[in-house]
GUBA-439329 format. One line per 4 residues: number of its first residue (from 0); for each residue x, y, z of N, C-alpha, C. Coordinates in pm, whole numbers, plus 50000, padded with zeros to 5 digits. Each point is the difference from the previous one (the first is absolute). Layout:
REM residues N
NUM> X Y Z X Y Z X Y Z ~ ... $
***
This chain:
REM residues 231
0> 01950 75055 51099 49949 50033 49851 50085 50078 49894 ~ 50029 49946 49930 50105 50070 49906 49956 50154 49953 ~ 50076 50081 49993 49974 50084 49852 50017 50055 49910 ~ 49956 50122 49889 50086 49979 49910 50142 50060 49948 $
4> 50063 50067 50146 50081 50032 49982 50129 49904 50094 ~ 49931 49903 50047 50064 49893 50047 50030 49902 49868 ~ 49902 50006 49909 50023 49901 49867 50134 50043 49945 ~ 49969 50143 49983 50089 50063 49914 50175 50023 50048 $
8> 49998 49962 50109 50117 50004 50110 50049 49888 49954 ~ 49947 49846 49977 49995 49891 50022 50050 49985 49815 ~ 49952 50042 49938 50044 49992 49836 50161 50073 49982 ~ 49971 50113 50065 50160 50054 49978 50114 49909 50055 $
12> 49977 49950 50120 50146 49950 50066 49983 49806 49961 ~ 49889 49984 49919 49997 49842 49974 50091 49977 49906 ~ 50083 49899 50020 50154 49977 49912 49961 49957 49851 ~ 50026 50011 49883 49963 49999 49880 50022 49852 49989 $
16> 49891 49917 49909 50000 49860 49942 50180 49980 49937 ~ 50060 49895 50032 50092 49985 49911 49966 49916 49862 ~ 50092 50034 49895 49923 49944 49877 50024 49872 49981 ~ 49961 49952 49939 49941 49859 49944 50143 49919 49961 $
20> 50025 49879 50022 50096 49948 49944 50064 49991 49844 ~ 49862 50017 49918 50034 50012 49853 50028 50157 50004 ~ 49984 50085 50037 50030 50156 49970 50150 50036 50039 ~ 50041 49912 50114 50113 50041 50084 50093 49913 49897 $
24> 49980 49885 49926 50053 49961 49914 50024 50078 49875 ~ 49912 50050 49969 50010 50120 49876 50056 50104 50014 ~ 50007 50042 50149 50089 50129 50014 50151 49972 49984 ~ 50034 49866 50056 50120 49958 50008 50095 49992 49859 $
28> 49897 49906 49931 50045 50029 49870 50041 50045 49876 ~ 49889 50138 50050 50020 50135 49915 50116 50113 50073 ~ 50052 49974 50133 50087 50026 50096 50152 49955 49906 ~ 49982 49876 49952 50135 49956 50017 49998 49985 49855 $
32> 49964 50031 49916 49935 49969 49827 50214 50098 49979 ~ 50002 49979 49914 50179 49998 49930 50082 50078 50077 ~ 49979 49975 50136 50111 50013 50063 50109 49937 50030 ~ 50153 50049 49973 50137 49916 50008 50080 50028 50086 $
36> 50059 49866 50101 50080 50060 50073 50152 50092 49963 ~ 50046 50096 50084 50092 50053 49948 50088 50051 50087 ~ 50106 50022 50018 50085 49997 50096 50064 50157 49936 ~ 50076 50098 50110 50046 50118 49952 50144 49994 50043 $
40> 50068 50115 49976 50146 49972 50006 50013 49961 50110 ~ 50152 49965 49997 50028 49927 50177 50057 50139 50067 ~ 50060 49962 50099 50033 50184 50095 50093 49986 49970 ~ 50141 49923 49947 50114 49981 49953 50009 50068 49874 $
44> 49895 49996 49906 50001 50029 49877 49965 50159 49991 ~ 49898 50014 50113 49958 50166 49986 50169 50053 50063 ~ 50043 49961 50106 50119 50045 50039 50070 50105 49906 ~ 50048 49844 49955 50091 50059 49871 49968 50066 49893 $
48> 49855 50004 49990 49981 50131 49903 49909 50111 50034 ~ 50039 50057 50165 50011 50076 50062 50173 50089 49995 ~ 50083 49926 50020 50172 50000 49994 49984 50038 49849 ~ 50009 49947 49917 50003 50033 49844 49953 50114 49994 $
52> 49863 50036 50017 49955 50127 50001 50092 50078 50021 ~ 50015 50002 50195 50077 50124 49988 50144 50022 49950 ~ 50057 49898 49952 50139 50011 49944 49990 49994 49862 ~ 49873 50015 49955 50000 50027 49812 49965 50138 50012 $
56> 49907 50101 50042 50018 50094 50043 50126 50097 50009 ~ 50049 49947 50087 50137 50048 50033 50100 50002 49907 ~ 50019 49850 49911 50094 50000 49930 49959 50057 49866 ~ 49879 50032 49936 49983 50094 49872 50054 50163 50029 $
60> 49931 50064 50101 50070 50129 50019 50144 49993 50069 ~ 50049 49873 50010 50183 50056 50051 50041 49960 49827 ~ 49958 49946 49896 50038 49979 49913 49966 50143 49853 ~ 49884 50041 50079 49932 50145 49897 50104 50138 50027 $
64> 50031 49941 50122 50052 50161 50094 50165 49919 50002 ~ 50054 49909 49974 50139 49987 49987 50125 50076 49993 ~ 49948 50117 49902 50135 50095 49921 49954 50124 50039 ~ 49905 50011 50123 50001 50115 50071 50098 50063 50064 $
68> 50038 50122 49998 50103 50033 50060 49983 50023 50149 ~ 50079 49931 50063 49974 50020 50156 50132 50083 50094 ~ 50004 50003 50134 50112 50002 50081 50082 49901 50000 ~ 50121 49998 49975 50124 49920 50031 49900 49866 49945 $
72> 50001 49897 50070 49974 49839 49986 49874 49964 50087 ~ 49899 50079 49988 49858 49989 50067 49948 49914 49933 ~ 49983 49999 49873 49936 49877 49940 50059 49871 50044 ~ 50122 49983 50020 50033 49903 49996 49965 49914 50182 $
76> 49993 50123 50074 49994 49966 50167 49795 49977 49977 ~ 49949 50059 49958 49899 49974 49972 49933 49862 49956 ~ 50057 49953 49896 49991 49851 49957 50029 49913 50130 ~ 50116 49994 50082 50017 49932 50123 49930 49975 50110 $
80> 49935 50155 49991 49881 50052 50111 49897 49933 49994 ~ 50017 49990 49836 49845 49930 49925 49985 49856 50070 ~ 50113 49944 49935 49985 49851 50022 49995 49978 50138 ~ 50062 50065 50105 49993 49965 50142 49858 50020 50042 $
84> 49932 50108 49959 49899 50029 50034 49852 49845 49933 ~ 50072 49984 49859 49883 49864 49969 50023 49909 50137 ~ 50108 49964 50037 49998 49861 50055 49879 50077 50164 ~ 50011 50078 50018 49961 50092 50095 49821 50020 49914 $
88> 49954 50007 49918 49911 49982 49948 49932 49870 50012 ~ 50085 49875 49951 49935 49867 49979 50009 49998 50159 ~ 50055 49989 50113 50043 49908 50103 49827 50080 50080 ~ 49945 50138 49962 49927 50078 50052 49803 49918 49920 $
92> 50025 49921 49879 49929 49924 49950 49974 49890 50057 ~ 50126 49965 50033 49960 49868 50055 49940 50016 50155 ~ 50042 50105 50052 49929 50015 50135 49884 50022 49990 ~ 49932 50095 49945 49863 50058 49954 49902 49880 49905 $
96> 50063 49946 49915 49931 49884 49939 50040 49865 49991 ~ 50066 49928 50084 50032 49861 50018 49867 49914 49965 ~ 50040 49892 49969 49846 49927 49987 49939 49969 50171 ~ 49920 49985 50003 49929 49979 50071 50044 49871 50101 $
100> 50072 49999 50141 50034 49893 50084 50135 50056 49994 ~ 50026 50090 49889 50165 50032 50050 50033 50136 49983 ~ 49842 50082 50054 50018 50152 50007 50043 50038 50151 ~ 50086 50126 49998 50044 50013 50086 49905 50070 50095 $
104> 50047 50038 50105 49915 50043 50140 49968 50120 49963 ~ 49900 50042 50053 49921 50148 49953 50114 50109 50077 ~ 49997 49987 50129 50148 50097 50040 50121 49997 49956 ~ 50048 49932 49937 50127 49987 49917 49933 50086 49844 $
108> 49915 49985 49962 49966 50067 49853 49999 50127 50033 ~ 49887 50054 50111 49970 50131 50050 50191 50072 50011 ~ 50053 49916 50063 50140 50089 50027 50067 50029 49908 ~ 49989 49912 49818 50069 50003 49908 49903 50120 49915 $
112> 49871 50012 50050 49892 50128 49904 50072 50096 50081 ~ 49997 50014 50137 50078 50154 50036 50088 50024 50026 ~ 50133 49933 49975 50122 50014 50029 50089 50014 49861 ~ 49949 49920 49894 50053 50035 49904 49975 50077 49906 $
116> 49920 50075 49987 49995 50125 49936 50067 50088 50034 ~ 50022 50033 50162 50099 50089 50045 50130 49960 49982 ~ 50042 49882 49984 50127 49926 49953 50056 50069 49849 ~ 49854 49994 49906 50028 50033 49850 49999 50133 49991 $
120> 49959 50095 50129 50002 50125 49956 50142 50054 50040 ~ 50064 49932 50071 50118 50025 50100 50129 49968 49877 ~ 49966 49854 49928 50081 49987 49854 50033 50106 49913 ~ 49865 50034 49973 50012 50105 49867 50052 50105 50070 $
124> 50014 50045 50134 50062 50131 49979 50170 49980 50061 ~ 50007 49883 50088 50164 49987 49995 50072 49936 49895 ~ 49911 49975 49857 50063 49967 49881 49983 50121 49890 ~ 49947 50100 50086 50025 50116 49856 50158 50058 50024 $
128> 50086 50069 49887 50121 50036 50012 50041 50111 49994 ~ 49796 50083 50056 50067 50154 50040 49868 50046 50049 ~ 50042 50104 50076 49850 50056 50068 50037 50150 49961 ~ 49898 50060 50031 50003 50156 50054 49912 49987 50082 $
132> 50002 50143 50039 49882 50092 50104 49891 49961 50009 ~ 49912 49962 50072 49890 49988 50017 49880 50128 49934 ~ 50092 50146 50048 49947 50118 49914 50008 50025 49872 ~ 50155 49964 49936 49992 49957 49881 49929 49927 49933 $
136> 49952 49870 50058 49919 49894 49910 49910 50056 50001 ~ 49915 50083 50130 49852 50023 49972 49988 50128 49961 ~ 50076 50072 49891 50005 50086 49961 49985 50024 49835 ~ 50095 49868 49975 50033 50028 49837 49997 49847 49985 $
140> 49972 49914 50109 49965 49839 49924 49898 49943 50072 ~ 49935 50062 50046 49862 49911 50061 49891 49988 49872 ~ 50009 50076 49956 49842 49960 49843 50084 49914 49933 ~ 50120 49985 49927 50083 49874 49933 49938 49866 50094 $
144> 50049 50017 50150 49954 49872 50018 49867 49946 50031 ~ 49927 50115 50035 49847 49965 49978 49928 49941 49857 ~ 50091 50020 49915 49941 49933 49896 50048 49875 49971 ~ 50148 50015 50060 50073 49848 49973 49944 49902 50104 $
148> 49952 50080 50107 49910 49864 50084 49852 49954 49925 ~ 49957 50085 49960 49835 49978 49969 50094 49876 49833 ~ 50088 50043 49910 50047 49835 49935 50025 49873 50094 ~ 50059 50028 50116 50093 49924 50121 49880 49912 50021 $
152> 49824 50098 49990 49941 49907 50076 49910 49910 49899 ~ 49980 50055 49865 49987 49919 49912 50090 49880 49977 ~ 50094 49995 49986 50040 49855 49999 50027 49926 50122 ~ 49991 50061 50106 49923 49908 50125 49836 49954 49996 $
156> 49938 50079 49947 49866 49965 49979 49987 49886 49888 ~ 50111 50004 49912 49935 49882 49893 50101 49882 50063 ~ 50092 49954 50092 50029 49865 50012 49886 49988 50145 ~ 49984 50101 50079 49878 49970 50120 49905 49887 49913 $
160> 49933 50085 49905 49913 50006 49940 50002 49846 49933 ~ 50100 49972 49947 50021 49892 49948 50020 49837 50125 ~ 50051 50053 50048 49988 49907 50163 49854 49972 50033 ~ 49964 50063 50033 49868 50037 50065 49944 49923 49845 $
164> 49961 50005 49943 49975 49913 49897 50022 49822 49952 ~ 50124 50001 50045 50059 49865 50046 49927 49900 50066 ~ 49973 50086 50127 49985 49956 50141 49853 50023 50008 ~ 49946 50081 49903 49842 50022 50114 49908 49902 49985 $
168> 49962 50020 50145 49877 49866 50066 50083 49920 50034 ~ 50101 49977 50072 50094 49887 50012 50040 50003 50187 ~ 49931 50133 50089 50059 50054 50124 49871 49965 50084 ~ 49931 49897 50054 49886 50037 50078 50015 50079 50113 $
172> 50136 49937 50030 50032 50035 50192 50026 50147 50028 ~ 50177 50030 49911 50013 50149 50060 50029 50058 49852 ~ 49894 50030 49921 50008 50084 49892 50049 50133 50009 ~ 49967 50077 50088 50067 50130 50003 50159 49997 50064 $
176> 50061 49887 50055 50134 50002 49996 50068 49994 49916 ~ 49931 49815 49931 50050 50020 49845 49988 50070 49912 ~ 49953 50089 49954 49979 50136 49958 50131 50090 50009 ~ 49981 50028 50126 50085 50099 50020 50205 49959 49981 $
180> 49989 49886 50022 50127 49923 49904 49997 49995 49894 ~ 49882 49966 49925 50005 50026 49868 49989 50173 49946 ~ 49986 50084 50080 50026 50124 49956 50138 50046 50009 ~ 50034 49913 50093 50155 50033 50040 50113 49980 49906 $
184> 49929 49834 49933 50119 49973 49880 49992 50099 49870 ~ 49879 50009 50005 49942 50111 49899 50062 50185 49962 ~ 50024 50013 50139 50043 50142 49989 50168 49996 50021 ~ 50082 49893 50067 50097 49944 49970 50080 49996 49871 $
188> 49911 49904 49901 50021 50018 49848 49953 50114 49943 ~ 49926 50120 50037 49980 50103 49941 50120 50098 50014 ~ 50015 49987 50154 50111 50113 50052 50200 49935 49901 ~ 49955 49875 49979 50120 49947 49975 49974 50070 49812 $
192> 49918 49987 49962 50002 50034 49856 50006 50117 49991 ~ 49946 50117 50019 49999 50137 50036 50138 50019 50024 ~ 50055 49966 50079 50138 50005 50057 50077 50012 49887 ~ 50012 49872 49911 50122 49955 49858 49940 50072 49919 $
196> 49878 50086 49992 49925 50038 49885 50054 50208 50035 ~ 50005 50031 50083 49992 50126 50050 50153 50042 50041 ~ 50055 50114 49882 50159 50017 50036 50040 50095 50082 ~ 49868 50064 50118 50040 50078 50096 50015 49908 50135 $
200> 50099 50010 50017 50057 49851 50150 49995 50123 50074 ~ 49995 50116 50024 50008 50048 50130 49915 49936 50119 ~ 50036 50022 50094 49924 49909 50126 49854 50026 50028 ~ 50000 50156 50067 49867 50054 50028 49903 49943 49887 $
204> 50039 50016 49854 49907 49956 49889 49977 49893 49994 ~ 50099 49898 50031 49983 49875 49981 49952 49918 50149 ~ 50004 50052 50077 49929 49996 50130 49805 50012 49979 ~ 49984 50098 49945 49853 50065 49987 49942 49944 49897 $
208> 50099 49981 49851 49890 49946 49874 50099 49810 49991 ~ 50076 49977 50071 50018 49876 49975 50007 49911 50091 ~ 49935 50027 50140 49997 49911 50139 49945 50024 50059 ~ 49910 50140 50017 49899 49991 50082 49860 49914 49948 $
212> 49980 49988 49929 49891 49934 49881 49962 49834 50128 ~ 50148 49979 50016 49984 49848 50038 49933 49986 50151 ~ 50004 50147 50058 49890 49969 50092 49829 50038 50022 ~ 49999 50064 49838 49889 50054 49964 49950 49869 49970 $
216> 50049 49925 49940 49921 49866 49914 49983 49898 50084 ~ 50072 49983 50131 49989 49876 50116 49800 50060 50028 ~ 50037 50156 50035 49871 49993 50073 49908 50014 49890 ~ 49970 50039 49846 49894 49968 49911 50016 49826 50040 $
220> 50080 49931 49948 50045 49866 50013 49869 49920 50064 ~ 50020 50061 50137 49896 49901 50129 49872 50049 49923 ~ 49975 50121 50006 49873 50049 49929 49945 49910 49916 ~ 50076 50029 49896 49934 49886 49862 50022 49853 50026 $
224> 50060 49946 50075 50027 49852 50040 49865 49987 50049 ~ 49955 50081 50080 49862 49903 50034 49865 50005 49932 ~ 50020 50072 49877 49973 49973 49928 49969 49894 49844 ~ 50119 50058 49990 50069 49855 49904 50029 49835 50054 $
228> 50089 49983 50103 50023 49939 50004 49917 49896 50073 ~ 49874 50022 50080 49922 49925 50082 49897 49942 49896 ~ 49973 49875 50029 49939 49945 49878 49884 50043 49984 $
***
Protein backbone atom coordinates (compact mmCIF):
# COMPACT_ATOMS: atom_id res chain seq x y z
CA UNK A 1 0.00 0.00 0.00
CA UNK A 2 1.35 3.42 -0.92
CA UNK A 3 1.22 6.46 1.33
CA UNK A 4 0.85 10.13 0.40
CA UNK A 5 4.57 10.55 1.04
CA UNK A 6 5.40 7.82 -1.48
CA UNK A 7 3.28 9.52 -4.14
CA UNK A 8 5.07 12.82 -3.47
CA UNK A 9 8.47 11.17 -3.98
CA UNK A 10 7.28 9.54 -7.20
CA UNK A 11 6.16 12.93 -8.52
CA UNK A 12 9.50 14.47 -7.53
CA UNK A 13 11.68 11.96 -9.41
CA UNK A 14 9.35 11.31 -12.34
CA UNK A 15 11.01 12.21 -15.66
CA UNK A 16 9.20 15.14 -17.27
CA UNK A 17 7.37 14.44 -20.48
CA UNK A 18 9.13 15.44 -23.69
CA UNK A 19 7.49 18.16 -25.80
CA UNK A 20 5.45 17.04 -28.75
CA UNK A 21 6.90 16.95 -32.24
CA UNK A 22 4.99 20.05 -33.23
CA UNK A 23 6.21 22.02 -30.20
CA UNK A 24 9.82 20.91 -30.85
CA UNK A 25 9.60 22.14 -34.45
CA UNK A 26 8.31 25.52 -33.28
CA UNK A 27 11.17 25.85 -30.76
CA UNK A 28 13.79 24.97 -33.38
CA UNK A 29 12.24 27.36 -35.89
CA UNK A 30 12.26 30.28 -33.46
CA UNK A 31 15.82 29.59 -32.26
CA UNK A 32 17.21 29.43 -35.81
CA UNK A 33 15.37 32.49 -37.08
CA UNK A 34 17.67 35.13 -38.63
CA UNK A 35 20.82 33.14 -37.90
CA UNK A 36 23.64 33.70 -40.40
CA UNK A 37 26.88 31.70 -40.56
CA UNK A 38 29.86 33.86 -39.59
CA UNK A 39 33.57 33.24 -39.52
CA UNK A 40 35.82 35.01 -37.06
CA UNK A 41 39.30 36.31 -37.73
CA UNK A 42 41.87 33.69 -38.56
CA UNK A 43 44.72 32.98 -36.16
CA UNK A 44 47.22 34.47 -38.63
CA UNK A 45 45.25 37.72 -38.78
CA UNK A 46 45.09 37.90 -35.00
CA UNK A 47 48.85 37.28 -34.79
CA UNK A 48 49.57 40.01 -37.32
CA UNK A 49 47.34 42.53 -35.53
CA UNK A 50 48.94 41.65 -32.18
CA UNK A 51 52.43 42.35 -33.57
CA UNK A 52 51.30 45.57 -35.27
CA UNK A 53 49.70 46.78 -32.03
CA UNK A 54 53.01 46.43 -30.19
CA UNK A 55 55.10 47.94 -32.98
CA UNK A 56 52.61 50.76 -33.49
CA UNK A 57 52.78 52.03 -29.90
CA UNK A 58 56.57 51.92 -29.86
CA UNK A 59 56.82 53.68 -33.24
CA UNK A 60 54.53 56.51 -32.16
CA UNK A 61 56.51 57.14 -28.97
CA UNK A 62 59.82 56.88 -30.79
CA UNK A 63 58.68 59.48 -33.31
CA UNK A 64 57.27 61.86 -30.69
CA UNK A 65 60.39 61.71 -28.49
CA UNK A 66 63.02 61.50 -31.24
CA UNK A 67 64.42 64.99 -30.55
CA UNK A 68 64.86 64.58 -26.77
CA UNK A 69 68.36 65.02 -25.43
CA UNK A 70 69.93 61.67 -24.45
CA UNK A 71 73.30 60.25 -23.46
CA UNK A 72 75.57 59.78 -26.51
CA UNK A 73 73.86 57.56 -29.11
CA UNK A 74 71.52 55.79 -26.71
CA UNK A 75 68.50 56.50 -28.92
CA UNK A 76 70.03 54.53 -31.78
CA UNK A 77 70.90 51.69 -29.42
CA UNK A 78 67.32 51.64 -28.15
CA UNK A 79 66.00 51.37 -31.69
CA UNK A 80 68.31 48.46 -32.53
CA UNK A 81 67.40 46.72 -29.29
CA UNK A 82 63.69 47.24 -29.93
CA UNK A 83 64.03 45.73 -33.40
CA UNK A 84 65.61 42.62 -31.89
CA UNK A 85 62.93 42.36 -29.21
CA UNK A 86 60.22 42.79 -31.84
CA UNK A 87 61.42 39.50 -33.33
CA UNK A 88 61.36 37.95 -29.85
CA UNK A 89 57.80 39.18 -29.28
CA UNK A 90 56.71 37.73 -32.61
CA UNK A 91 58.24 34.39 -31.66
CA UNK A 92 56.50 34.46 -28.26
CA UNK A 93 53.16 35.20 -29.90
CA UNK A 94 53.64 32.32 -32.31
CA UNK A 95 54.68 29.94 -29.53
CA UNK A 96 51.80 30.96 -27.31
CA UNK A 97 49.02 31.62 -29.80
CA UNK A 98 49.77 29.50 -32.86
CA UNK A 99 46.74 27.92 -34.55
CA UNK A 100 45.45 24.73 -32.97
CA UNK A 101 47.33 21.71 -34.16
CA UNK A 102 50.53 23.77 -34.47
CA UNK A 103 50.72 25.00 -30.88
CA UNK A 104 53.88 24.18 -28.98
CA UNK A 105 53.94 21.95 -25.91
CA UNK A 106 52.92 23.44 -22.53
CA UNK A 107 56.40 22.68 -21.13
CA UNK A 108 58.12 24.81 -23.78
CA UNK A 109 55.62 27.60 -23.32
CA UNK A 110 56.15 27.51 -19.57
CA UNK A 111 59.93 27.78 -20.03
CA UNK A 112 59.41 30.81 -22.29
CA UNK A 113 57.04 32.43 -19.78
CA UNK A 114 59.51 31.94 -16.90
CA UNK A 115 62.86 32.82 -18.47
CA UNK A 116 62.00 35.55 -21.01
CA UNK A 117 61.07 38.18 -18.36
CA UNK A 118 64.42 37.50 -16.65
CA UNK A 119 66.25 37.89 -19.96
CA UNK A 120 64.42 41.13 -20.69
CA UNK A 121 65.30 42.53 -17.27
CA UNK A 122 68.94 41.54 -17.84
CA UNK A 123 68.87 43.23 -21.28
CA UNK A 124 67.52 46.45 -19.79
CA UNK A 125 70.26 46.45 -17.16
CA UNK A 126 73.17 45.62 -19.46
CA UNK A 127 72.09 48.10 -22.13
CA UNK A 128 72.03 51.04 -19.69
CA UNK A 129 74.93 53.40 -20.45
CA UNK A 130 75.55 54.41 -16.83
CA UNK A 131 74.97 53.22 -13.27
CA UNK A 132 75.01 55.03 -9.94
CA UNK A 133 75.29 53.43 -6.51
CA UNK A 134 72.07 51.94 -5.16
CA UNK A 135 72.22 54.33 -2.22
CA UNK A 136 72.30 57.33 -4.54
CA UNK A 137 69.45 55.90 -6.58
CA UNK A 138 67.27 55.13 -3.54
CA UNK A 139 67.65 58.65 -2.11
CA UNK A 140 67.53 60.71 -5.27
CA UNK A 141 65.88 58.78 -8.08
CA UNK A 142 63.48 56.26 -6.56
CA UNK A 143 60.48 58.59 -6.70
CA UNK A 144 61.02 59.29 -10.40
CA UNK A 145 61.43 55.56 -11.05
CA UNK A 146 58.06 54.85 -9.43
CA UNK A 147 56.28 57.46 -11.55
CA UNK A 148 58.02 56.29 -14.70
CA UNK A 149 57.15 52.70 -13.81
CA UNK A 150 53.45 53.55 -13.57
CA UNK A 151 53.54 55.06 -17.05
CA UNK A 152 55.30 51.96 -18.33
CA UNK A 153 52.62 49.80 -16.69
CA UNK A 154 49.98 51.85 -18.48
CA UNK A 155 51.61 51.21 -21.85
CA UNK A 156 51.93 47.51 -20.98
CA UNK A 157 48.27 47.37 -20.00
CA UNK A 158 47.24 48.94 -23.33
CA UNK A 159 49.13 46.34 -25.36
CA UNK A 160 48.14 43.43 -23.14
CA UNK A 161 44.48 44.46 -23.16
CA UNK A 162 44.48 44.83 -26.93
CA UNK A 163 45.97 41.36 -27.46
CA UNK A 164 43.52 39.84 -24.97
CA UNK A 165 40.67 41.48 -26.88
CA UNK A 166 41.92 40.00 -30.17
CA UNK A 167 42.19 36.48 -28.70
CA UNK A 168 39.29 36.50 -26.25
CA UNK A 169 37.64 33.10 -25.79
CA UNK A 170 40.02 31.21 -28.10
CA UNK A 171 41.89 28.88 -25.72
CA UNK A 172 39.85 26.19 -23.92
CA UNK A 173 42.89 24.10 -22.88
CA UNK A 174 45.62 26.29 -21.35
CA UNK A 175 44.15 29.82 -20.99
CA UNK A 176 46.32 30.68 -17.99
CA UNK A 177 49.59 29.80 -19.68
CA UNK A 178 48.59 31.55 -22.89
CA UNK A 179 47.54 34.59 -20.86
CA UNK A 180 50.97 34.66 -19.20
CA UNK A 181 52.60 34.85 -22.63
CA UNK A 182 50.19 37.60 -23.69
CA UNK A 183 51.08 39.56 -20.55
CA UNK A 184 54.76 38.97 -21.29
CA UNK A 185 54.42 40.38 -24.81
CA UNK A 186 52.50 43.40 -23.55
CA UNK A 187 54.98 44.13 -20.79
CA UNK A 188 57.98 43.87 -23.10
CA UNK A 189 56.27 46.27 -25.49
CA UNK A 190 55.47 48.64 -22.64
CA UNK A 191 59.01 48.44 -21.29
CA UNK A 192 60.49 49.23 -24.69
CA UNK A 193 58.00 52.08 -25.19
CA UNK A 194 58.77 53.77 -21.89
CA UNK A 195 62.47 53.11 -22.53
CA UNK A 196 62.41 55.10 -25.74
CA UNK A 197 60.28 57.87 -24.22
CA UNK A 198 62.20 58.30 -20.96
CA UNK A 199 65.37 60.42 -20.95
CA UNK A 200 66.72 58.73 -17.82
CA UNK A 201 68.80 55.75 -18.96
CA UNK A 202 70.50 55.07 -15.61
CA UNK A 203 70.70 51.37 -14.82
CA UNK A 204 68.75 51.13 -11.55
CA UNK A 205 66.04 53.40 -12.92
CA UNK A 206 65.75 51.38 -16.12
CA UNK A 207 65.49 48.05 -14.29
CA UNK A 208 62.88 49.21 -11.78
CA UNK A 209 60.74 51.34 -14.09
CA UNK A 210 61.27 49.83 -17.56
CA UNK A 211 62.09 46.16 -17.01
CA UNK A 212 60.47 44.80 -13.87
CA UNK A 213 56.99 45.12 -15.36
CA UNK A 214 57.75 42.05 -17.49
CA UNK A 215 57.73 39.91 -14.35
CA UNK A 216 54.55 41.49 -12.98
CA UNK A 217 52.51 41.32 -16.18
CA UNK A 218 53.44 37.71 -16.82
CA UNK A 219 51.79 36.81 -13.50
CA UNK A 220 48.85 39.14 -14.11
CA UNK A 221 48.44 37.74 -17.62
CA UNK A 222 48.19 34.21 -16.22
CA UNK A 223 45.36 35.28 -13.91
CA UNK A 224 43.56 37.30 -16.60
CA UNK A 225 43.95 34.58 -19.23
CA UNK A 226 41.96 32.10 -17.15
CA UNK A 227 38.99 34.45 -17.31
CA UNK A 228 39.36 36.09 -20.72
CA UNK A 229 40.83 33.42 -23.00
CA UNK A 230 38.72 30.46 -21.86
CA UNK A 231 35.52 30.08 -23.97
